[in-house]
VEXDREN-2710 file (C-alpha; in Angstrom, 1 decimal):
% VEXDREN-2710
k/r/px/py/pz
1/MET/93.6/119.4/89.5
2/THR/91.3/121.7/87.5
3/THR/88.7/120.5/85.0
4/ASP/87.0/122.0/82.0
5/GLN/84.3/124.4/83.0
6/SER/81.8/122.5/80.9
7/ILE/82.2/119.5/83.3
8/ARG/80.5/119.9/86.6
9/PRO/81.0/117.0/88.9
10/ALA/78.8/118.6/91.6
11/ALA/75.8/118.2/89.3
12/PHE/75.9/114.5/89.8
13/ALA/75.0/114.9/93.5
14/SER/71.6/116.2/92.6
15/GLU/70.8/113.5/90.0
16/VAL/68.7/110.6/91.2
17/HIS/69.2/107.3/89.4
18/PRO/66.1/105.3/88.7
19/VAL/65.6/102.7/91.4
20/LYS/64.0/99.3/90.7
21/ILE/63.2/96.7/93.4
22/LEU/62.1/93.2/92.6
23/LEU/59.5/91.6/94.9
24/VAL/59.4/87.8/94.7
25/ASP/56.5/85.8/96.2
26/ASP/54.3/83.0/94.8
27/LYS/51.2/84.7/96.3
28/ALA/50.0/87.8/94.5
29/GLU/48.3/89.2/97.6
30/ASN/51.7/89.2/99.4
31/LEU/53.3/91.2/96.6
32/VAL/50.5/93.8/96.6
33/SER/50.7/94.1/100.4
34/LEU/54.5/94.5/100.3
35/GLU/54.4/97.1/97.6
36/SER/51.7/99.0/99.4
37/LEU/53.8/99.0/102.6
38/LEU/56.9/100.2/100.8
39/SER/55.3/102.8/98.5
40/LYS/54.4/104.8/101.5
41/ASN/58.1/105.5/102.0
42/GLY/57.8/108.6/99.8
43/GLU/60.7/107.6/97.5
44/SER/60.5/107.3/93.7
45/ILE/60.9/103.6/93.2
46/THR/59.7/101.2/90.6
47/TYR/58.5/97.8/91.9
48/LEU/58.7/94.7/89.7
49/PHE/56.9/91.5/90.6
50/ALA/57.8/87.8/90.2
51/ASN/55.6/84.9/91.2
52/SER/58.3/82.2/91.0
53/GLY/62.0/81.7/91.2
54/GLU/62.3/81.2/87.5
55/ASP/60.5/84.5/86.8
56/ALA/62.8/86.2/89.3
57/LEU/65.9/85.0/87.5
58/LYS/64.6/86.3/84.1
59/ILE/63.8/89.7/85.5
60/ALA/67.1/90.0/87.3
61/LEU/69.0/89.2/84.1
62/GLN/67.0/91.8/82.1
63/GLU/66.7/94.7/84.6
64/GLU/69.2/96.7/86.7
65/LEU/68.0/96.1/90.2
66/ALA/68.8/98.0/93.4
67/LEU/67.4/95.3/95.7
68/ILE/65.5/92.0/95.7
69/LEU/63.0/91.1/98.4
70/LEU/62.8/87.3/98.0
71/ASP/60.3/84.9/99.7
72/VAL/62.0/81.8/101.0
73/GLN/59.1/79.3/100.7
74/MET/57.9/79.0/97.2
75/PRO/56.9/75.9/95.1
76/GLY/59.4/74.7/92.6
77/MET/62.6/76.7/93.1
78/ASN/62.7/78.1/96.7
79/GLY/64.3/81.4/97.7
80/TYR/67.7/79.9/98.7
81/GLU/68.1/78.2/95.3
82/VAL/67.2/81.5/93.5
83/ALA/69.8/83.3/95.6
84/ARG/72.5/80.7/94.8
85/TYR/71.8/81.0/91.0
86/LEU/72.0/84.8/91.3
87/ARG/75.2/84.7/93.2
88/ASP/76.8/82.5/90.4
89/ILE/75.9/84.9/87.6
90/SER/78.4/87.8/87.1
91/LYS/75.6/90.3/86.2
92/THR/73.5/89.6/89.3
93/ARG/75.9/88.5/92.0
94/ASN/76.2/92.0/93.5
95/ILE/72.4/92.6/93.8
96/PRO/71.6/92.7/97.5
97/ILE/69.0/90.1/98.6
98/ILE/66.7/90.4/101.6
99/PHE/64.9/87.2/102.4
100/VAL/61.3/87.5/103.4
101/THR/60.1/84.5/105.4
102/ALA/57.5/83.2/107.8
103/ILE/59.9/80.5/109.1
104/ASP/60.8/80.9/112.7
105/GLU/63.9/82.9/113.4
106/GLN/66.2/79.9/113.9
107/ASP/70.0/79.9/113.5
108/ALA/69.9/77.1/110.9
109/HIS/67.6/79.0/108.6
110/VAL/69.4/82.3/109.0
111/ILE/72.8/80.6/108.4
112/GLU/71.5/78.9/105.3
113/GLY/70.1/82.2/104.0
114/PHE/73.4/84.0/104.4
115/GLU/75.3/81.2/102.9
116/ALA/73.0/81.4/99.9
117/GLY/73.8/85.1/99.4
118/ALA/71.4/87.1/101.6
119/VAL/72.4/90.4/103.1
120/ASP/69.5/90.5/105.6
121/PHE/66.2/88.9/106.7
122/LEU/62.7/90.1/107.2
123/PHE/60.4/87.9/109.3
124/LYS/56.7/87.7/108.8
125/PRO/54.5/89.3/110.0
126/LEU/56.5/92.3/108.7
127/HIS/57.1/95.2/110.9
128/PRO/56.3/98.3/108.8
129/PHE/59.0/100.6/110.4
130/ILE/61.8/97.9/110.3
131/THR/60.9/96.9/106.7
132/LYS/60.9/100.4/105.4
133/ALA/64.0/101.4/107.2
134/LYS/66.0/98.4/105.8
135/VAL/64.7/99.0/102.2
136/SER/65.5/102.7/102.5
137/ALA/69.1/101.9/103.6
138/PHE/69.7/99.8/100.6
139/VAL/68.1/102.3/98.3
140/ARG/70.5/105.0/99.6
141/PHE/73.4/102.7/99.2
142/TYR/72.4/102.0/95.6
143/GLN/72.0/105.7/94.8
144/GLN/75.5/106.4/96.4
145/LYS/77.0/103.6/94.4
146/LYS/75.6/104.9/91.1
147/GLN/76.7/108.5/91.9
148/LEU/80.2/107.1/92.7
149/GLU/80.2/105.2/89.3
150/LYS/79.3/108.5/87.5
151/VAL/82.0/110.4/89.3
152/ASN/84.6/107.7/88.5
153/LYS/83.5/107.8/84.9
154/LEU/83.8/111.5/84.8
155/THR/87.2/111.2/86.4
156/LEU/88.4/108.8/83.7
157/GLU/87.0/111.1/81.0
158/THR/88.7/114.1/82.5
159/ASN/92.0/112.2/82.8
160/GLN/91.7/111.2/79.2
161/GLN/91.1/114.8/78.2
162/LEU/94.1/115.9/80.2
163/GLU/96.2/113.2/78.7
164/GLU/95.2/114.4/75.2
165/ARG/96.0/118.0/76.1
166/VAL/99.4/117.0/77.5
167/LYS/100.0/114.9/74.3
168/GLU/99.0/117.9/72.1
169/ARG/101.1/120.2/74.2
170/THR/104.1/117.9/74.0
171/GLN/103.7/117.6/70.2
172/GLU/103.5/121.4/70.0
173/LEU/106.7/121.8/72.1
174/THR/108.4/119.2/70.0
175/ARG/107.5/121.1/66.8
176/VAL/108.7/124.4/68.4
177/ASN/112.0/122.9/69.5
178/LYS/112.5/121.4/66.1
179/ASP/111.8/124.8/64.5
180/LEU/114.3/126.4/66.9
181/ASP/117.0/123.9/66.1
182/THR/116.4/124.4/62.4
183/PHE/116.7/128.1/62.9
184/VAL/119.9/127.6/65.0
185/TYR/121.4/125.4/62.3
186/THR/120.4/127.8/59.4
187/ALA/121.5/130.9/61.3
188/SER/124.9/129.4/62.3
189/HIS/125.4/128.2/58.7
190/ASP/124.4/131.5/57.1
191/LEU/126.6/133.5/59.5
192/LYS/129.7/131.7/58.6
193/ALA/130.2/133.6/55.3
194/PRO/130.0/137.1/56.8
195/ILE/132.2/136.3/59.7
196/ASN/134.8/134.8/57.3
197/ASN/134.6/138.0/55.3
198/ILE/135.2/140.0/58.5
199/GLU/138.2/137.8/59.3
200/GLY/139.6/138.3/55.8
201/LEU/139.1/142.1/55.9
202/VAL/140.9/142.3/59.3
203/THR/143.8/140.3/57.8
204/ALA/143.9/142.6/54.8
205/LEU/143.8/145.7/57.0
206/HIS/146.6/144.2/59.1
207/GLU/148.8/143.7/56.0
208/ILE/148.1/147.2/54.6
209/LEU/149.0/148.8/57.9
210/HIS/152.3/146.9/58.0
211/GLU/153.1/147.8/54.3
212/LYS/152.8/151.5/55.2
213/GLY/155.2/151.2/58.1
214/ALA/154.6/150.8/61.8
215/PRO/150.9/151.0/62.6
216/PRO/149.8/153.8/64.8
217/GLU/150.1/153.3/68.6
218/GLY/147.2/151.4/70.0
219/VAL/146.1/149.8/66.7
220/LEU/147.7/146.4/67.1
221/PRO/146.1/145.7/70.5
222/ILE/142.7/146.6/69.0
223/MET/143.5/144.3/66.0
224/ASP/144.3/141.5/68.3
225/MET/141.1/142.0/70.2
226/ILE/139.1/141.9/66.9
227/ASN/140.9/138.7/65.9
228/THR/140.1/137.1/69.3
229/SER/136.4/138.1/69.1
230/VAL/136.2/136.7/65.5
231/SER/137.8/133.4/66.7
232/ARG/135.3/133.2/69.6
233/PHE/132.4/134.0/67.3
234/LYS/133.5/131.2/64.9
235/SER/133.8/128.8/67.8
236/ILE/130.2/129.6/68.9
237/LEU/128.9/129.1/65.4
238/SER/130.7/125.8/65.2
239/ASP/129.2/124.6/68.5
240/LEU/125.7/125.7/67.5
241/THR/126.0/123.8/64.2
242/GLU/127.1/120.7/66.2
243/VAL/124.1/120.9/68.5
244/ALA/121.7/121.0/65.6
245/LYS/123.6/118.1/63.9
246/VAL/123.3/116.0/67.0
247/GLN/119.5/116.4/67.0
248/TYR/118.8/115.6/63.4
249/ALA/121.8/113.9/61.7
250/ALA/121.3/110.2/61.2
251/ALA/124.1/108.5/63.1
252/GLU/125.3/105.1/61.8
253/LYS/126.3/102.6/64.5
254/ASP/129.6/100.9/64.6
255/LYS/131.3/98.5/67.0
256/VAL/133.4/101.0/69.0
257/SER/136.2/100.1/71.3
258/PHE/136.4/102.5/74.3
259/LYS/140.1/102.0/74.7
260/GLU/140.9/102.8/71.1
261/LEU/138.6/105.8/71.2
262/LEU/140.2/107.2/74.4
263/GLU/143.7/106.7/72.9
264/ASP/142.7/108.7/69.9
265/ILE/141.3/111.5/72.1
266/LYS/144.4/111.5/74.3
267/LEU/146.5/112.1/71.1
268/ASN/144.2/114.9/70.2
269/ILE/144.6/116.7/73.5
270/LYS/148.2/115.7/74.1
271/ASP/149.3/119.3/74.6
272/LEU/146.6/119.9/77.2
273/ILE/147.5/116.7/79.1
274/GLU/151.2/117.5/79.1
275/LYS/150.7/121.1/80.0
276/HIS/148.9/120.2/83.2
277/ASP/150.6/116.9/83.8
278/ALA/147.2/115.1/83.8
279/VAL/146.9/111.4/84.7
280/ILE/144.1/109.4/82.9
281/VAL/143.3/106.0/84.4
282/GLU/141.0/103.7/82.4
283/ASP/139.2/100.5/83.1
284/PHE/137.0/99.1/80.3
285/SER/137.2/95.4/81.4
286/GLN/133.5/95.1/82.2
287/ALA/132.3/96.7/78.9
288/PRO/135.1/97.1/76.5
289/GLU/133.0/98.0/73.4
290/ILE/129.6/99.2/72.3
291/SER/127.5/99.4/69.2
292/PHE/127.1/103.2/68.9
293/SER/127.9/106.1/66.6
294/ARG/131.6/106.5/66.7
295/LYS/131.4/110.2/66.0
296/ASN/128.8/110.8/68.8
297/LEU/130.6/108.6/71.3
298/ARG/133.9/110.5/70.5
299/SER/132.1/113.8/71.2
300/ILE/130.8/112.5/74.6
301/LEU/134.2/111.2/75.7
302/TYR/136.2/114.2/74.3
303/ASN/134.0/116.7/76.1
304/LEU/134.0/114.9/79.4
305/VAL/137.7/114.1/79.5
306/SER/138.9/117.5/78.2
307/ASN/136.6/119.3/80.7
308/SER/138.0/117.3/83.5
309/ILE/141.4/118.7/82.7
310/LYS/140.2/122.2/82.0
311/TYR/138.4/122.5/85.3
312/ARG/141.2/121.1/87.3
313/SER/142.0/122.2/90.8
314/PRO/145.1/124.4/91.2
315/GLU/145.9/122.6/94.4
316/ARG/146.6/119.1/92.9
317/ARG/147.6/117.2/89.9
318/PRO/144.5/116.4/87.7
319/GLU/143.5/112.8/87.8
320/ILE/140.7/111.5/85.6
321/ARG/139.3/108.0/85.9
322/VAL/137.4/106.6/82.9
323/THR/135.4/103.4/83.3
324/THR/132.6/101.4/81.7
325/THR/130.2/98.9/83.2
326/CYS/126.9/97.2/82.4
327/ALA/123.8/98.6/84.2
328/ASP/120.2/97.6/83.7
329/GLY/120.4/97.2/79.9
330/PHE/122.7/100.2/79.5
331/THR/126.4/100.6/79.0
332/LEU/127.5/103.0/81.8
333/LEU/130.4/105.3/80.9
334/THR/131.8/107.1/84.0
335/VAL/134.3/110.0/83.9
336/GLN/135.4/111.0/87.3
337/ASP/137.9/113.8/88.3
338/ASN/139.4/115.5/91.3
339/GLY/138.9/118.9/89.9
340/LEU/137.1/122.1/91.2
341/GLY/133.7/120.6/91.6
342/LEU/130.5/122.7/91.9
343/ARG/128.2/124.1/94.5
344/LYS/124.9/122.3/95.0
345/GLN/123.0/125.4/93.7
346/ASP/125.0/125.4/90.5
347/GLN/124.7/121.7/89.6
348/LEU/121.3/122.0/87.9
349/LYS/122.7/124.5/85.5
350/VAL/125.6/122.4/84.3
351/PHE/123.8/121.0/81.2
352/GLY/122.3/124.3/80.0
353/MET/123.3/125.9/76.7
354/PHE/126.1/128.4/77.1
355/LYS/126.2/127.9/80.9
356/ARG/129.8/128.6/82.0
357/LEU/130.1/128.2/85.8
358/HIS/133.9/128.7/85.8
359/THR/134.6/131.8/83.7
360/HIS/138.4/131.6/84.0
361/VAL/138.4/128.6/81.5
362/GLU/138.0/129.2/77.8
363/GLY/134.9/127.7/76.2
364/THR/131.4/128.4/74.9
365/GLY/129.4/126.3/77.4
366/VAL/127.9/124.0/74.8
367/GLY/129.9/120.8/75.3
368/LEU/127.9/119.3/78.1
369/ALA/124.6/120.3/76.4
370/ILE/125.8/118.3/73.4
371/VAL/126.7/115.3/75.6
372/LYS/123.3/115.3/77.3
373/ARG/121.5/115.6/73.9
374/ILE/123.4/112.7/72.4
375/ALA/122.7/110.5/75.4
376/GLU/119.0/111.3/75.4
377/ASN/118.5/111.0/71.7
378/CYS/119.7/107.4/71.8
379/GLY/117.3/106.5/74.7
380/GLY/119.9/107.0/77.4
381/LYS/120.6/109.6/80.1
382/ILE/123.4/111.4/82.0
383/ASP/123.7/111.8/85.7
384/PHE/126.0/114.2/87.5
385/GLU/127.5/114.2/91.0
386/SER/129.8/116.9/92.3
387/GLU/131.4/118.2/95.5
388/LEU/132.8/121.6/95.6
389/GLY/136.6/121.4/96.0
390/GLU/136.6/117.6/95.6
391/GLY/135.7/116.9/92.0
392/SER/132.9/115.7/89.8
393/ALA/131.6/112.4/88.3
394/PHE/129.6/112.2/85.1
395/LYS/127.7/109.0/84.5
396/VAL/126.4/108.5/80.9
397/TYR/123.9/105.6/80.3
398/LEU/124.1/104.5/76.7
399/LYS/121.8/102.2/74.9
END
């Protein structure tokens, strides 16, 4: 992942966060002596003093501390009590505490100290090397922790910036897609008039030629090709208009029966079914109806069923199975056939606009793109499975 050039995480490594260490002892001379011992460490550290447990608690709540060196034996509140209070306060519970004590190094005292919240012990008389080594270790740990916090903060800020950029980019792409769809709709609408004029002129020319007798040899085939091209062009314009309508037209929802809708479609493609002796098996028992746009659902079912017949295998009778079930809050419409199927490398192209993977079948390659758009526009999706020579199955998840 790349970041903005103005953000330089490496710069944090060279930053040194201010270090404050609290020294707690009821005897002022002990505090001075301890500060003198530690200040020879050569590190930039601010030392704060407290002469009692109460003062130590006040300072700990007011300051950000890297470490507390806490005397155990003090009048009033002793070191163990102070440590327990600090451990119970969310702001101070993670401050490391080293107990400084003149008590003999006995297991009972050490256990009590660790139970109170200590991370280590220093026993008087203090050994200069050991004392400085332990304090330096906690100072380094504190500096590393602060650097890590800064890096984490930077990471969060960077992620937020990236999320904003992705959001902006998504909005931009949405606007571009909307503009493209608007252009497609406008262009397809505006082109209808001139193509209709061309069709009328060809018809008129055909009539004139016949009025003057037999047309010259070779003219009629050319006229037929012109008519075929005009018809295909009109079909493409119609499909383009349909794509744009799917994206923006407000679709009213109705209670739609899958069985009734399929019967209507079967009547519409009766000639296609009879021509290829197709068998359509249905099972809507688990989800017989849905609240959905009747027009859009008809478009989905029509495209999937008619395609299953069009892309039949020449080796067997076409059989199409249409079923509905409930699946994770969706109504799952499945249309499965025993047709030609597709190669694995072609399956990703199947929903593309104007993608025709079997060119021997008439069509514009827009039908499946429309199905996909309808499903996604209503919060659903479409999955596709296919095996070359075995057939295909389309699974449409409808909200």
